[in-house]
KEPA-420623 format. One record per residue (C-alpha): residue number from 1; residue in three letters; z, x, y. Coordinates in steps of 0.5 Angstrom, whole numbers. Each point is the difference from the previous one (the first is absolute). Layout:
% residues N
n  res  zz  xx  yy
NUM  ALA  Z  X  Y
...
% end
This chain:
% residues 373
n  res  zz  xx  yy
1  MET  410  136  -55
2  ASP  -6  5  -1
3  GLY  2  6  5
4  TRP  7  -3  1
5  MET  3  8  0
6  ASP  -5  2  6
7  PRO  2  0  7
8  PRO  -4  3  5
9  LEU  1  7  2
10  GLU  3  0  7
11  THR  -2  5  5
12  LEU  6  2  5
13  SER  -2  5  4
14  GLY  -6  5  1
15  ASN  -1  6  4
16  GLY  -7  -1  3
17  ASP  -4  4  -6
18  HIS  -4  -5  -4
19  ASP  1  4  -6
20  SER  7  0  0
21  VAL  6  -5  0
22  ASP  7  2  2
23  VAL  4  -6  -4
24  THR  -2  -5  -4
25  SER  4  -5  -4
26  TRP  -1  -5  -6
27  VAL  4  -3  -6
28  SER  0  3  -7
29  VAL  3  -3  -6
30  CYS  5  4  -5
31  PRO  4  -3  -6
32  ARG  6  -2  5
33  GLY  -5  -4  5
34  LEU  -4  1  6
35  TRP  1  6  5
36  LYS  -2  1  7
37  VAL  -4  7  0
38  GLN  -1  4  7
39  ARG  -4  6  -1
40  LYS  -1  5  5
41  ARG  -5  6  -1
42  ILE  2  7  1
43  GLY  -4  5  4
44  GLU  -8  0  1
45  ARG  -5  -3  -5
46  SER  -2  4  -6
47  GLN  -7  2  -1
48  GLN  1  1  -7
49  THR  -2  -6  -4
50  VAL  -1  -1  -8
51  SER  1  5  -6
52  ASN  -7  0  -3
53  SER  -1  6  -4
54  GLY  -7  -3  -2
55  GLY  -3  -1  7
56  ASP  0  1  7
57  PRO  6  -3  4
58  CYS  -1  -6  3
59  SER  0  -2  8
60  SER  7  1  4
61  GLY  1  -7  0
62  TYR  1  -1  -7
63  CYS  6  -3  -3
64  PRO  3  -2  -7
65  ARG  -3  -6  -3
66  LEU  1  -4  -6
67  GLY  0  4  -6
68  SER  2  6  4
69  LEU  5  5  -4
70  CYS  4  2  6
71  ARG  5  6  0
72  VAL  6  -2  4
73  GLN  7  3  2
74  VAL  5  -5  2
75  ARG  7  3  3
76  LEU  6  -4  4
77  ARG  1  3  7
78  THR  6  4  -2
79  GLU  -4  3  -6
80  VAL  -5  2  5
81  ASP  5  3  5
82  GLU  3  4  -6
83  ALA  -7  3  -2
84  GLU  -2  2  7
85  SER  6  4  1
86  LEU  -1  3  -7
87  VAL  -7  2  2
88  SER  2  3  7
89  GLU  5  4  -4
90  LYS  -5  3  -6
91  GLY  -7  0  5
92  ASN  -6  -4  0
93  GLU  -1  -1  -8
94  THR  -5  -5  -2
95  LEU  1  -5  -6
96  SER  -3  1  -6
97  VAL  -4  -7  -2
98  THR  -4  -1  -6
99  ASP  -7  -3  3
100  VAL  0  -7  -1
101  THR  -7  0  -4
102  GLU  4  3  -5
103  ALA  6  -5  -1
104  ALA  0  -7  -2
105  ALA  5  -5  3
106  THR  7  1  0
107  THR  3  -4  -5
108  PHE  7  -3  2
109  PRO  4  -6  -1
110  ARG  1  -5  6
111  CYS  7  0  2
112  GLN  4  -7  2
113  ASP  5  4  5
114  SER  -6  4  3
115  VAL  -4  -1  6
116  LEU  -4  6  0
117  GLN  -2  0  -7
118  VAL  -3  7  -1
119  PRO  4  6  -2
120  LEU  3  3  7
121  GLY  -2  7  2
122  ASP  -5  1  -6
123  TRP  -7  0  0
124  THR  -3  -6  -3
125  ALA  -7  -3  -2
126  LEU  -1  -7  2
127  ARG  -6  -4  -1
128  LEU  -1  -5  6
129  GLY  -1  -7  -2
130  ASP  5  0  -6
131  GLY  6  -2  4
132  GLN  5  5  -3
133  CYS  3  1  7
134  ASP  -3  -5  5
135  ILE  3  3  6
136  THR  -2  7  -2
137  GLU  -7  -3  -1
138  ALA  -1  -3  6
139  CYS  2  6  4
140  VAL  -5  5  -3
141  GLU  -6  -6  1
142  GLY  0  3  7
143  MET  1  7  -1
144  ARG  -4  6  -1
145  ALA  1  6  -5
146  GLY  5  5  3
147  GLU  3  -5  5
148  LYS  7  -3  0
149  CYS  4  -6  3
150  GLU  7  -2  1
151  ILE  2  -7  -2
152  MET  6  -5  2
153  ILE  1  -5  -5
154  SER  5  -6  1
155  PRO  1  -7  -4
156  ALA  -6  -5  2
157  GLY  3  -7  2
158  ASN  3  -4  -7
159  GLY  -4  5  -4
160  PRO  5  5  -4
161  ASP  7  -2  -3
162  VAL  4  5  5
163  SER  6  -1  -5
164  VAL  -3  4  -5
165  PRO  4  7  0
166  ALA  -3  5  4
167  THR  -3  7  -2
168  ALA  1  6  3
169  GLU  -7  -1  3
170  GLU  2  -6  4
171  ASN  4  1  6
172  LEU  -4  -5  4
173  PRO  -5  0  3
174  ILE  -3  5  -5
175  CYS  -3  6  3
176  ALA  -5  5  -4
177  THR  -6  4  1
178  VAL  -7  -1  -4
179  GLU  -4  6  -1
180  LEU  -7  -1  -3
181  LYS  -3  6  -3
182  SER  -6  -2  -3
183  PHE  -4  -5  -4
184  THR  -6  -2  -4
185  PRO  -5  -5  2
186  GLY  1  -7  0
187  LYS  -4  -6  2
188  GLU  0  -6  5
189  PHE  1  -7  -3
190  TRP  -7  -2  1
191  GLU  -3  7  -3
192  MET  3  -2  -7
193  SER  -4  -3  -5
194  PRO  2  -7  -3
195  GLY  1  4  -7
196  GLU  5  5  4
197  LYS  4  -6  3
198  TRP  1  -4  -6
199  GLU  3  7  -3
200  TRP  5  0  6
201  VAL  1  -8  -1
202  LYS  2  1  -7
203  SER  4  7  2
204  HIS  4  -4  5
205  LYS  1  -6  -5
206  GLU  3  4  -5
207  ARG  4  4  5
208  GLY  3  -6  3
209  GLY  3  -3  -7
210  VAL  3  7  -1
211  ARG  3  0  7
212  PHE  3  -7  -1
213  ARG  3  1  -7
214  SER  4  6  3
215  GLY  2  -4  5
216  ASP  -4  2  6
217  VAL  -2  -7  2
218  TRP  -3  2  7
219  GLY  -4  6  -3
220  ALA  -3  -5  -5
221  ALA  -2  -5  5
222  ASP  -3  5  4
223  SER  -4  2  -6
224  TYR  -2  -7  -2
225  SER  -2  -1  8
226  ARG  -4  7  0
227  ALA  -4  -3  -7
228  LEU  -1  -6  3
229  LYS  -4  2  6
230  LEU  -4  5  -4
231  LEU  -2  -6  -5
232  ILE  -2  -5  5
233  SER  -5  5  3
234  LEU  -3  0  -7
235  TYR  -2  -8  0
236  GLY  -7  1  2
237  HIS  -1  5  -5
238  VAL  2  -4  -6
239  ARG  -4  -6  2
240  GLU  -6  4  1
241  GLU  1  3  -7
242  LYS  1  -7  -3
243  LYS  -6  -2  3
244  LYS  -4  5  -4
245  GLY  3  -2  -6
246  GLN  5  6  -1
247  GLU  7  -3  0
248  HIS  1  2  -8
249  ARG  -1  7  0
250  THR  6  3  -4
251  GLY  0  7  -1
252  GLU  -7  0  4
253  GLN  -1  5  6
254  ARG  -4  -1  6
255  ASP  -3  3  6
256  THR  4  -1  6
257  ASN  -5  3  5
258  THR  4  6  0
259  GLY  -5  5  -3
260  ASP  2  2  -7
261  GLN  7  -4  1
262  THR  0  -5  -5
263  GLN  6  -5  0
264  GLN  2  -7  -2
265  LEU  1  -6  4
266  PRO  4  -6  -3
267  SER  -3  -7  -2
268  GLU  1  -6  5
269  ASP  5  -2  -5
270  GLU  4  6  0
271  PHE  0  1  7
272  ARG  3  -7  1
273  THR  5  1  -5
274  THR  2  7  3
275  LYS  0  -3  7
276  ALA  5  -6  -2
277  GLU  4  5  -4
278  LEU  1  4  6
279  HIS  2  -6  5
280  SER  5  -3  -5
281  ASN  3  7  -1
282  LEU  0  1  8
283  SER  3  -7  0
284  LEU  6  2  -5
285  CYS  1  6  5
286  GLN  1  -4  6
287  LEU  4  -5  -4
288  LYS  5  6  -1
289  LEU  -1  3  7
290  ASN  2  -7  3
291  GLN  -6  -2  3
292  PRO  -1  -7  -3
293  GLU  -6  -2  5
294  ARG  -4  6  -2
295  ALA  2  -1  -8
296  ARG  -3  -7  1
297  ALA  -6  2  3
298  SER  -2  5  -5
299  ALA  2  -4  -6
300  ALA  -4  -6  2
301  LYS  -6  5  0
302  ALA  2  2  -7
303  THR  0  -7  -2
304  GLN  -7  -1  3
305  LEU  -3  5  -3
306  GLU  3  -1  -7
307  PRO  2  -7  -1
308  GLY  3  2  -7
309  GLY  5  5  3
310  ALA  7  -2  -2
311  LYS  3  5  4
312  ALA  -3  -1  6
313  TRP  2  -7  0
314  TYR  7  1  -1
315  ARG  0  5  5
316  LEU  -3  -5  5
317  GLY  5  -5  -2
318  GLN  5  5  1
319  ALA  -2  2  7
320  CYS  -1  -8  2
321  GLN  7  -1  -2
322  MET  2  6  5
323  VAL  -3  -3  6
324  ASN  2  -7  -2
325  GLU  -7  -3  -2
326  LEU  3  -4  -6
327  ASP  -6  -4  -1
328  GLU  -5  6  0
329  ALA  5  3  -5
330  ARG  1  -6  -5
331  GLN  -8  0  0
332  ALA  0  8  -2
333  PHE  5  -1  -5
334  LYS  -3  -6  -3
335  LYS  -7  4  -1
336  LEU  4  5  -3
337  LEU  3  -5  -5
338  GLU  -8  -2  -1
339  ILE  -1  7  -2
340  GLN  6  2  -4
341  PRO  3  -7  -2
342  GLU  8  0  -1
343  SER  0  6  4
344  PRO  8  1  1
345  ALA  -1  4  7
346  ALA  -4  -6  3
347  LEU  4  -6  -3
348  LYS  6  4  3
349  ALA  -3  0  7
350  LEU  -2  -7  0
351  LYS  7  -2  -2
352  ASN  2  4  6
353  ILE  -5  -3  5
354  ALA  2  -7  -2
355  SER  7  2  1
356  ARG  -1  3  7
357  GLU  -4  -6  2
358  LYS  6  -5  -3
359  GLU  4  4  5
360  THR  -4  0  6
361  ASN  -1  -8  -1
362  ALA  7  -1  0
363  GLN  1  4  6
364  LEU  -5  -4  3
365  GLY  3  -6  -2
366  LEU  7  2  3
367  ARG  -3  1  7
368  LEU  -4  -6  0
369  SER  6  -4  -2
370  LYS  4  3  6
371  MET  -6  -1  5
372  PHE  0  -8  -2
373  SER  7  -1  -1
% end
């Protein structure tokens, strides 16, 4: 399910200014699931834009883009009130913040018990597109340097497991402020070179594996989805390279029409294998998130791309069992046995399917006998 984590941005209200929106809302993902976010900008739009020590500032409409390193601060509403009270007592002091161009992205683990993810009250450097904190990233995408916004966060439908013990930040709905101090230039999706997109694909794929192993299934699914969206856009470039007879270029660099920038692209085989692995991994996440129909679709795509992928066939069989498509499940597990003869998992699954069908037939026979008795 490519792009399954990307609900459209909804404008709730406006103030008549074409360059300003009062409140917008969207759905974001965190380790505990899906959350609805409402954002309201505080004050007038800032004319400051981008931290760029080597050149002139960009136009006033410039906002962070993919790859931008953003210096942000997130505080709960109660913390904001306390900070404002402290400032009124001490006078108009200014925060000392290291210029974002001198810092790297702040490293901190994603926490299963947190919605906001970022260290609260601290100035943090986030790289837009990494997916470290989907809520904060989505906020700063529409902000300019020096701006603040208020956000209100609440569970979205069947997204998060609200039975998870709440932390100090979670008196629902969560109210917080997000301030964007400065940011470095980034790129729009269409401005990126094929080589740059491929690097992002590999980064998201690796991050997805790390998150899954740590138990962050929502985060892993988000990473795999991000990787797939970028990978799909590379298909035309990979086909073009194959026609030029350059699919075997291990260790060789090539010009990607970005000046003196030289980066690698995958061969067609590597492209297909990577796409199949991403769909298969996404399917596993969707199974664990109790999304069998999506898992079925993702696993089916993986088997089409790589018919010899044992894991994808097993996940397809599991998903089909969950939606009671037993014939399709049987075929998937039989295909797995062709790849891995005597597979215990496949044999056990086929035995379970036969048992379920026997029980279903017995119940059907009983109902028919009652109808005609």
